[in-house]
VOLOVEX-355121 format. One record per atom (N, C-alpha, C, O, CB): residue in three letters; z, y, x. Coordinates in steps of 0.05 Angstrom, whole numbers, plus 5000, padded with zeros to 4 digits. Last residue first. Glycine has a CB too. Layout:
Ala_Z_Y_X
...
! end
This chain:
Ser_4697_5715_4932
Ser_4675_5727_4941
Ser_4679_5764_4957
Ser_4660_5776_4966
Ser_4656_5726_4913
Ser_4745_5657_4947
Ser_4737_5678_4938
Ser_4717_5699_4946
Ser_4717_5702_4970
Ser_4754_5686_4935
Val_4766_5594_4939
Val_4743_5612_4960
Val_4732_5643_4938
Val_4714_5646_4920
Val_4706_5583_4967
Thr_4803_5552_4926
Thr_4802_5572_4916
Thr_4782_5590_4931
Thr_4797_5609_4935
Thr_4827_5581_4913
Val_4823_5491_4936
Val_4811_5501_4945
Val_4794_5527_4931
Val_4770_5523_4925
Val_4803_5483_4954
Gln_4876_5437_4913
Gln_4861_5466_4910
Gln_4849_5481_4932
Gln_4865_5485_4950
Gln_4879_5486_4900
Thr_4891_5374_4926
Thr_4901_5407_4943
Thr_4877_5416_4940
Thr_4859_5410_4954
Thr_4911_5410_4979
Gly_4906_5309_4907
Gly_4885_5331_4907
Gly_4901_5356_4914
Gly_4924_5357_4906
Gly_4868_5334_4879
Gln_4935_5266_4916
Gln_4942_5285_4886
Gln_4917_5306_4879
Gln_4910_5315_4857
Gln_4974_5309_4892
Gly_4897_5208_4947
Gly_4920_5228_4943
Gly_4917_5246_4921
Gly_4897_5243_4907
Gly_4925_5243_4966
Trp_4872_5139_4931
Trp_4870_5168_4937
Trp_4889_5186_4931
Trp_4900_5183_4909
Trp_4850_5178_4927
Tyr_4851_5081_4962
Tyr_4874_5091_4949
Tyr_4865_5129_4950
Tyr_4853_5140_4969
Tyr_4907_5079_4970
Arg_4803_5057_4962
Arg_4822_5044_4952
Arg_4850_5058_4945
Arg_4867_5050_4929
Arg_4824_5024_4970
Val_4727_5080_4953
Val_4763_5078_4948
Val_4779_5064_4939
Val_4779_5056_4915
Val_4772_5091_4937
Glu_4690_5053_4930
Glu_4695_5044_4961
Glu_4715_5049_4963
Glu_4730_5032_4973
Glu_4682_5054_4982
His_4676_5087_4880
His_4674_5068_4876
His_4690_5043_4902
His_4700_5021_4896
His_4646_5070_4869
Val_4655_5133_4922
Val_4683_5145_4902
Val_4691_5105_4885
Val_4715_5101_4880
Val_4665_5182_4864
Glu_4628_5120_4986
Glu_4623_5117_4950
Glu_4645_5128_4935
Glu_4657_5137_4955
Glu_4621_5083_4937
Ile_4631_5163_5041
Ile_4641_5133_5021
Ile_4636_5137_4993
Ile_4641_5158_4980
Ile_4677_5126_5023
Pro_4563_5159_5074
Pro_4582_5162_5058
Pro_4602_5139_5044
Pro_4600_5115_5038
Pro_4569_5173_5042
Arg_4551_5115_5137
Arg_4538_5121_5114
Arg_4572_5138_5093
Arg_4596_5131_5097
Arg_4521_5082_5099
Thr_4578_5088_5169
Thr_4557_5103_5183
Thr_4543_5107_5166
Thr_4519_5104_5171
Thr_4544_5093_5203
Val_4654_5073_5200
Val_4638_5090_5170
Val_4607_5097_5188
Val_4607_5106_5211
Val_4661_5133_5155
Asp_4699_5032_5203
Asp_4680_5053_5223
Asp_4662_5058_5193
Asp_4661_5047_5172
Asp_4658_5036_5258
Met_4743_4995_5185
Met_4745_5016_5208
Met_4726_5027_5213
Met_4730_5040_5234
Met_4752_5009_5231
Gly_4767_4975_5116
Gly_4746_4978_5133
Gly_4750_4991_5161
Gly_4769_5005_5157
Gly_4729_4990_5119
Ser_4788_5011_5052
Ser_4778_4986_5073
Ser_4767_4988_5089
Ser_4749_5005_5085
Ser_4767_4969_5068
Arg_4790_5081_5052
Arg_4768_5058_5050
Arg_4776_5040_5067
Arg_4774_5043_5091
Arg_4739_5066_5057
Ala_4828_5140_5017
Ala_4829_5110_5046
Ala_4804_5099_5034
Ala_4797_5105_5011
Ala_4863_5079_5048
Ala_4827_5207_5018
Ala_4818_5178_5002
Ala_4817_5157_5025
Ala_4807_5160_5047
Ala_4784_5179_4986
Cys_4846_5265_4989
Cys_4854_5250_5013
Cys_4833_5222_5000
Cys_4827_5219_4976
Cys_4894_5246_5017
Ser_4798_5318_4960
Ser_4826_5295_4958
Ser_4824_5273_4982
Ser_4803_5265_4991
Ser_4826_5275_4925
Tyr_4813_5390_4929
Tyr_4794_5371_4944
Tyr_4812_5347_4959
Tyr_4834_5351_4969
Tyr_4775_5390_4968
Val_4779_5413_4872
Val_4805_5395_4887
Val_4799_5379_4906
Val_4785_5359_4904
Val_4819_5377_4872
Ala_4741_5478_4902
Ala_4735_5455_4886
Ala_4773_5446_4896
Ala_4788_5457_4912
Ala_4701_5431_4899
Thr_4698_5518_4929
Thr_4712_5521_4902
Thr_4715_5496_4897
Thr_4695_5485_4887
Thr_4700_5537_4879
Asp_4646_5522_4956
Asp_4661_5506_4966
Asp_4700_5504_4946
Asp_4720_5490_4953
Asp_4658_5519_5001
Ala_4615_5567_4932
Ala_4610_5538_4926
Ala_4633_5523_4937
Ala_4639_5506_4920
Ala_4584_5526_4938
Pro_4635_5610_4963
Pro_4650_5606_4941
Pro_4632_5574_4926
Pro_4645_5562_4909
Pro_4648_5640_4920
Gln_4640_5588_5029
Gln_4630_5602_5014
Gln_4640_5589_4983
Gln_4650_5567_4980
Gln_4600_5604_5023
Val_4677_5582_5103
Val_4678_5579_5069
Val_4664_5597_5056
Val_4667_5620_5062
Val_4704_5582_5055
Ile_4676_5568_5156
Ile_4652_5591_5142
Ile_4649_5584_5111
Ile_4628_5582_5097
Ile_4618_5588_5157
Asn_4710_5516_5156
Asn_4702_5546_5173
Asn_4677_5554_5151
Asn_4666_5541_5133
Asn_4687_5541_5214
Met_4762_5473_5145
Met_4733_5482_5135
Met_4735_5512_5148
Met_4754_5528_5149
Met_4728_5481_5097
Gln_4792_5422_5169
Gln_4784_5430_5191
Gln_4760_5457_5162
Gln_4736_5454_5167
Gln_4767_5398_5218
Leu_4832_5365_5151
Leu_4793_5374_5145
Leu_4795_5402_5146
Leu_4800_5411_5124
Leu_4775_5366_5109
Tyr_4855_5308_5167
Tyr_4853_5337_5164
Tyr_4827_5338_5165
Tyr_4809_5325_5173
Tyr_4867_5355_5184
Val_4912_5248_5168
Val_4877_5268_5174
Val_4885_5287_5168
Val_4908_5293_5163
Val_4847_5264_5155
Ala_4963_5219_5198
Ala_4953_5241_5181
Ala_4920_5251_5180
Ala_4911_5264_5199
Ala_4969_5263_5190
Asn_4998_5183_5226
Asn_4989_5176_5209
Asn_4985_5200_5192
Asn_5001_5205_5174
Asn_5002_5156_5201
Lys_5009_5205_5285
Lys_5025_5217_5261
Lys_5015_5209_5227
Lys_5020_5223_5208
Lys_5023_5251_5264
Ala_4977_5176_5294
Ala_5006_5171_5309
Ala_5017_5183_5292
Ala_5035_5172_5281
Ala_5014_5182_5338
Asn_4913_5185_5289
Asn_4936_5163_5284
Asn_4965_5157_5294
Asn_4973_5135_5301
Asn_4926_5143_5290
Asp_4900_5237_5260
Asp_4917_5235_5290
Asp_4939_5205_5277
Asp_4961_5203_5266
Asp_4941_5277_5301
Arg_4834_5264_5260
Arg_4854_5250_5247
Arg_4874_5237_5272
Arg_4867_5230_5294
Arg_4840_5228_5227
Ser_4786_5304_5226
Ser_4802_5292_5250
Ser_4823_5274_5228
Ser_4827_5271_5204
Ser_4820_5319_5274
Ile_4724_5334_5203
Ile_4753_5318_5193
Ile_4751_5303_5228
Ile_4734_5296_5243
Ile_4750_5287_5155
Thr_4699_5412_5194
Thr_4705_5379_5217
Thr_4738_5371_5200
Thr_4758_5383_5192
Thr_4712_5390_5268
Phe_4643_5453_5172
Phe_4671_5436_5160
Phe_4675_5407_5183
Phe_4660_5389_5187
Phe_4664_5423_5119
Arg_4600_5459_5191
Arg_4615_5492_5183
Arg_4647_5471_5181
Arg_4668_5478_5190
Arg_4599_5515_5139
Gly_4567_5423_5202
Gly_4568_5450_5216
Gly_4589_5470_5209
Gly_4592_5492_5219
Gly_4545_5462_5212
Lys_4562_5401_5130
Lys_4556_5401_5159
Lys_4553_5419_5175
Lys_4537_5436_5168
Lys_4539_5393_5163
Val_4567_5417_5075
Val_4584_5427_5097
Val_4581_5411_5130
Val_4598_5412_5147
Val_4615_5424_5085
Ser_4518_5387_5058
Ser_4530_5419_5046
Ser_4557_5428_5071
Ser_4558_5451_5080
Ser_4548_5415_5004
Asp_4509_5346_5076
Asp_4491_5365_5084
Asp_4505_5387_5069
Asp_4496_5409_5075
Asp_4461_5358_5077
Ala_4577_5306_5093
Ala_4560_5317_5057
Ala_4533_5336_5084
Ala_4539_5336_5107
Ala_4592_5356_5021
Tyr_4591_5271_5153
Tyr_4582_5307_5136
Tyr_4574_5283_5116
Tyr_4568_5259_5117
Tyr_4550_5339_5152
Tyr_4619_5229_5190
Tyr_4604_5227_5171
Tyr_4602_5252_5150
Tyr_4616_5250_5129
Tyr_4612_5203_5161
Arg_4650_5201_5259
Arg_4645_5224_5235
Arg_4620_5223_5214
Arg_4599_5216_5224
Arg_4641_5250_5249
Arg_4675_5164_5307
Arg_4656_5170_5286
Arg_4660_5192_5267
Arg_4683_5197_5263
Arg_4653_5148_5273
Gly_4723_5170_5324
Gly_4714_5164_5343
Gly_4678_5175_5335
Gly_4662_5187_5349
Gly_4724_5133_5348
Gly_4775_5157_5301
Gly_4765_5173_5299
Gly_4740_5189_5317
Gly_4739_5213_5323
Gly_4782_5180_5296
Ser_4785_5097_5297
Ser_4796_5101_5309
Ser_4787_5130_5325
Ser_4788_5133_5349
Ser_4799_5080_5317
Gly_4760_5089_5239
Gly_4790_5082_5241
Gly_4807_5090_5275
Gly_4831_5091_5279
Gly_4790_5044_5236
Asn_4722_5145_5219
Asn_4729_5114_5233
Asn_4757_5109_5236
Asn_4774_5127_5236
Asn_4716_5108_5263
Ile_4721_5193_5177
Ile_4721_5187_5205
Ile_4725_5161_5203
Ile_4732_5154_5181
Ile_4740_5200_5223
Ala_4684_5238_5127
Ala_4695_5207_5134
Ala_4702_5208_5157
Ala_4689_5226_5168
Ala_4677_5184_5131
Ala_4674_5284_5069
Ala_4668_5280_5107
Ala_4688_5250_5104
Ala_4702_5243_5084
Ala_4686_5315_5139
Val_4665_5284_5018
Val_4656_5306_5035
Val_4656_5299_5063
Val_4639_5308_5078
Val_4671_5329_5031
Phe_4640_5263_4954
Phe_4629_5259_4985
Phe_4645_5280_5000
Phe_4635_5302_4994
Phe_4593_5265_4989
Glu_4643_5293_4887
Glu_4632_5285_4914
Glu_4644_5289_4936
Glu_4656_5310_4942
Glu_4612_5294_4919
Arg_4659_5288_4826
Arg_4667_5282_4848
Arg_4647_5274_4871
Arg_4637_5251_4873
Arg_4684_5265_4844
Glu_4621_5330_4776
Glu_4628_5297_4799
Glu_4644_5308_4818
Glu_4643_5332_4825
Glu_4597_5278_4819
Lys_4635_5388_4751
Lys_4609_5370_4772
Lys_4632_5351_4778
Lys_4656_5357_4783
Lys_4589_5390_4807
Gly_4679_5415_4725
Gly_4651_5409_4714
Gly_4625_5393_4728
Gly_4602_5389_4719
Gly_4642_5434_4709
Pro_4714_5449_4778
Pro_4701_5441_4744
Pro_4675_5442_4730
Pro_4657_5458_4726
Pro_4712_5457_4726
Ala_4693_5405_4838
Ala_4694_5432_4821
Ala_4697_5429_4798
Ala_4686_5410_4789
Ala_4675_5447_4821
Gln_4714_5357_4872
Gln_4711_5362_4852
Gln_4708_5386_4850
Gln_4724_5396_4865
Gln_4725_5353_4841
Arg_4715_5329_4932
Arg_4714_5345_4930
Arg_4715_5342_4898
Arg_4718_5318_4894
Arg_4698_5354_4945
Phe_4740_5278_4984
Phe_4727_5286_4976
Phe_4732_5312_4958
Phe_4752_5323_4966
Phe_4720_5269_4969
Trp_4748_5249_5060
Trp_4753_5276_5042
Trp_4737_5277_5026
Trp_4714_5277_5035
Trp_4753_5302_5052
Gly_4769_5184_5091
Gly_4752_5217_5075
Gly_4762_5239_5060
Gly_4785_5243_5050
Gly_4731_5211_5054
Met_4783_5141_5127
Met_4799_5164_5117
Met_4774_5186_5116
Met_4763_5199_5134
Met_4826_5172_5139
Val_4778_5071_5141
Val_4774_5100_5149
Val_4779_5111_5131
Val_4781_5096_5111
Val_4752_5110_5159
Tyr_4836_5034_5158
Tyr_4818_5051_5151
Tyr_4812_5077_5152
Tyr_4824_5097_5159
Tyr_4817_5048_5136
Asn_4877_5031_5209
Asn_4855_5013_5198
Asn_4840_5019_5179
Asn_4822_5002_5180
Asn_4863_4991_5191
Ser_4908_5065_5217
Ser_4896_5057_5233
Ser_4863_5038_5230
Ser_4841_5034_5242
Ser_4918_5047_5242
Phe_4947_5040_5184
Phe_4939_5069_5185
Phe_4919_5067_5183
Phe_4906_5066_5162
Phe_4943_5086_5203
Thr_4990_5014_5175
Thr_4960_5002_5184
Thr_4950_5021_5182
Thr_4931_5013_5168
Thr_4943_4981_5170
Arg_5034_5032_5161
Arg_5032_5017_5188
Arg_5006_5008_5187
Arg_5002_4991_5204
Arg_5051_4993_5194
Gly_5057_5080_5108
Gly_5034_5051_5108
Gly_5040_5044_5145
Gly_5057_5060_5152
Gly_4988_5064_5097
Ser_5028_5137_5086
Ser_5046_5120_5088
Ser_5034_5104_5102
Ser_5011_5105_5110
Ser_5056_5110_5066
Ala_4997_5197_5113
Ala_4997_5180_5092
Ala_5013_5165_5110
Ala_5017_5168_5134
Ala_4970_5169_5078
Ala_4968_5275_5096
Ala_5004_5252_5102
Ala_4992_5223_5093
Ala_4981_5220_5071
Ala_5041_5263_5071
Cys_4922_5311_5109
Cys_4937_5290_5084
Cys_4957_5264_5102
Cys_4955_5243_5114
Cys_4905_5269_5061
Ser_4907_5376_5103
Ser_4922_5368_5107
Ser_4929_5337_5090
Ser_4938_5336_5067
Ser_4935_5389_5107
Leu_4862_5430_5109
Leu_4874_5416_5093
Leu_4894_5392_5106
Leu_4894_5397_5130
Leu_4854_5407_5076
Arg_4847_5500_5131
Arg_4867_5472_5143
Arg_4870_5456_5123
Arg_4888_5466_5110
Arg_4898_5476_5154
Ala_4803_5547_5126
Ala_4828_5539_5109
Ala_4831_5499_5122
Ala_4816_5480_5119
Ala_4817_5544_5063
Ser_4764_5616_5131
Ser_4777_5579_5148
Ser_4802_5575_5133
Ser_4818_5593_5129
Ser_4788_5576_5189
Gly_4717_5656_5116
Gly_4740_5651_5119
Gly_4745_5614_5130
Gly_4729_5595_5135
Gly_4751_5661_5092
Gly_4677_5668_5073
Gly_4671_5670_5113
Gly_4701_5673_5128
Gly_4705_5688_5147
Gly_4649_5707_5125
Ala_4722_5691_5026
Ala_4690_5683_5043
Ala_4683_5687_5069
Ala_4684_5708_5082
Ala_4667_5696_5034
Gln_4784_5670_5030
Gln_4761_5696_5029
Gln_4726_5682_5029
Gln_4717_5659_5034
Gln_4766_5719_5066
Val_4826_5630_4991
Val_4810_5639_5014
Val_4793_5662_5014
Val_4791_5674_4992
Val_4793_5619_5021
Leu_4888_5600_4963
Leu_4862_5623_4963
Leu_4853_5625_4989
Leu_4868_5622_5008
Leu_4869_5655_4955
Gly_4898_5532_4983
Gly_4895_5552_4971
Gly_4878_5573_4975
Gly_4857_5570_4987
Gly_4912_5558_4970
Gly_4906_5489_5035
Gly_4877_5500_5009
Gly_4898_5528_5011
Gly_4908_5539_5030
Gly_4871_5477_4964
Gly_4967_5448_5049
Gly_4951_5463_5050
Gly_4926_5477_5026
Gly_4930_5475_5002
Gly_4944_5453_5068
Ser_4963_5370_5033
Ser_4969_5403_5034
Ser_4950_5416_5051
Ser_4930_5408_5063
Ser_4999_5411_5045
Glu_4970_5311_5009
Glu_4956_5334_5013
Glu_4973_5360_5016
Glu_4992_5367_5002
Glu_4938_5336_4992
Val_4976_5244_5021
Val_4994_5272_5000
Val_4976_5290_5015
Val_4966_5280_5035
Val_5038_5282_5004
Leu_4986_5174_4993
Leu_4967_5204_5020
Leu_4985_5221_5000
Leu_4999_5217_4980
Leu_4916_5215_5020
Gln_5004_5116_5011
Gln_4994_5142_5003
Gln_5001_5157_5012
Gln_5017_5160_5031
Gln_4995_5149_4984
Val_4974_5043_5019
Val_4979_5061_5028
Val_4984_5094_5006
Val_4969_5096_4987
Val_4959_5057_5046
Gln_5003_4975_5024
Gln_4999_5004_5003
Gln_5002_5023_5013
Gln_5025_5031_5019
Gln_5015_5010_4980
! end
């Protein structure tokens, strides 16, 4: 069992930065591919970024590539999302997710997620 708790986010000005954190419980954190998803009002949940178990491979949605960076610290059971040059279109509830397996070569699909966090709101003002 893995429990995920996000923090960070809030109100950010367009062009600014924000950093989301996700704290995970459990002793097998490094055995999971970790990812971030987001859901804007009236829209479906969408994949944002993923990182493999060792932290050496990352995968991003085209909409955030070059602006967002996902990282993890297995010693702290934590995964992060650094968001730079944010835009109003980035406004959404961001959720941390864990998928079984250790490598990532494509986006995580919603049905593949084994554990979800409760989500944290990020609002980008123009």
